[in-house]
Every structure is written in structure tokens, then in C-alpha cells.
C-alpha positions as CSV (number, residue, x, y, z in Angstrom):
1,M,-11.3,0.8,-0.5
2,N,-8.3,-1.0,0.9
3,K,-7.0,0.7,4.1
4,H,-3.5,-0.7,3.6
5,I,-3.2,0.7,0.1
6,L,-4.6,4.0,1.3
7,L,-1.9,4.2,3.9
8,V,0.8,3.3,1.3
9,I,-0.5,6.1,-1.0
10,D,-0.7,8.5,1.9
11,H,2.9,7.7,2.9
12,Q,4.0,8.2,-0.8
13,L,2.4,11.6,-0.8
14,N,3.5,12.5,2.8
15,P,6.8,10.6,3.5
16,D,7.3,12.0,7.0
17,K,3.8,11.3,8.3
18,Y,4.2,7.7,9.4
19,T,6.8,6.1,11.7
20,K,8.7,3.0,10.9
21,A,6.6,1.2,13.5
22,Q,3.3,2.3,11.7
23,L,4.7,1.2,8.4
24,E,5.6,-2.2,9.9
25,D,2.1,-2.6,11.5
26,N,0.6,-1.8,8.1
27,A,2.8,-4.3,6.3
28,L,2.0,-7.1,8.9
29,A,-1.7,-6.4,8.8
30,A,-1.7,-6.3,5.0
31,Y,0.1,-9.7,5.0
32,V,-2.6,-11.2,7.3
33,A,-5.3,-9.7,5.1
34,D,-3.7,-11.1,1.9
35,A,-3.3,-14.5,3.5
36,A,-6.9,-14.5,4.7
37,Y,-8.3,-13.8,1.3
38,D,-5.5,-15.5,-0.7
39,A,-5.6,-12.3,-2.6
40,A,-3.8,-11.6,-5.9
41,S,-3.9,-8.0,-4.9
42,H,-0.3,-7.9,-3.6
43,V,-1.2,-5.5,-0.9
44,S,1.3,-6.9,1.5
45,V,4.1,-6.7,-1.0
46,C,3.3,-3.0,-1.6
47,A,3.2,-2.2,2.1
48,N,6.4,-4.1,2.7
49,A,8.2,-2.2,0.0
50,Y,8.0,1.0,2.2
51,Y,8.6,-0.7,5.5
52,Y,11.8,-2.3,4.3
53,D,12.9,0.8,2.4
54,D,12.9,-1.2,-0.7
55,D,11.6,1.4,-3.1
56,D,14.9,2.1,-4.9
57,D,13.7,0.5,-8.1
58,G,10.1,1.8,-8.0
59,D,8.8,-1.3,-6.2
60,V,6.0,0.6,-4.5
61,E,4.7,2.1,-7.7
62,Y,4.9,-1.2,-9.5
63,W,2.9,-3.0,-6.8
64,L,0.4,-0.1,-6.6
65,N,-0.2,-0.4,-10.4
66,E,-0.6,-4.2,-10.0
67,Y,-3.1,-3.7,-7.2
68,F,-5.2,-1.3,-9.2
69,E,-5.0,-3.4,-12.4
70,R,-6.1,-6.5,-10.6
71,S,-8.7,-5.0,-8.3
72,G,-10.3,-2.7,-10.9
73,E,-10.3,0.1,-8.4
74,N,-9.2,3.7,-9.3
75,K,-6.1,5.3,-7.8
76,D,-7.7,8.7,-8.1
77,D,-10.5,7.6,-5.8
78,Y,-7.9,6.9,-3.1
79,I,-6.2,10.2,-3.6
80,M,-9.6,12.0,-3.4
81,E,-10.3,10.1,-0.1
82,L,-7.0,11.4,1.3
83,N,-7.7,14.9,0.3
84,K,-11.1,15.0,2.1
């Protein structure tokens, strides 16, 4: 389970839970993780969409869908993890 994606989904469900600084930290850490793995997961793009308030056109949802399609993980598993 990707902790950066988990935070993005948590922020999507609870928009007032994280500060701008926390979103920035998540975006930067996701970028480093993507670079380290040369990942096609687009985790950092998804995290950046919230940090830069760039969700006007559904960017976050698009990149979340891309992440789950490419990783083979299940979004419902992430939501269940958040509801624990």
C-alpha cells in the first residue's frame, strides 16, 4: 500500500485534515519515491495535483485511476485502510 496515495485519498475524503505544508511534504516525498523506482505509478503527479490546487479538471481522480490501473491495487482496499 502506497503511503502517498493513501494520504491523497484521505485528503480527498477529508479536505480540511491536512495543511498545505503536509501536502507539499507528501508531494516532495512522492517525487523522490517515484524517481528512486523510476515508477510508472505517477504517484508524485497525483500528490502534486492537490498541493498545487490543480484539481479543477479532475487531475487527482485521473492520476488515482492511472495509479490503480498500473499498480493492480484496489482503491477499495485503501478506503478500508482509512476507515480502520
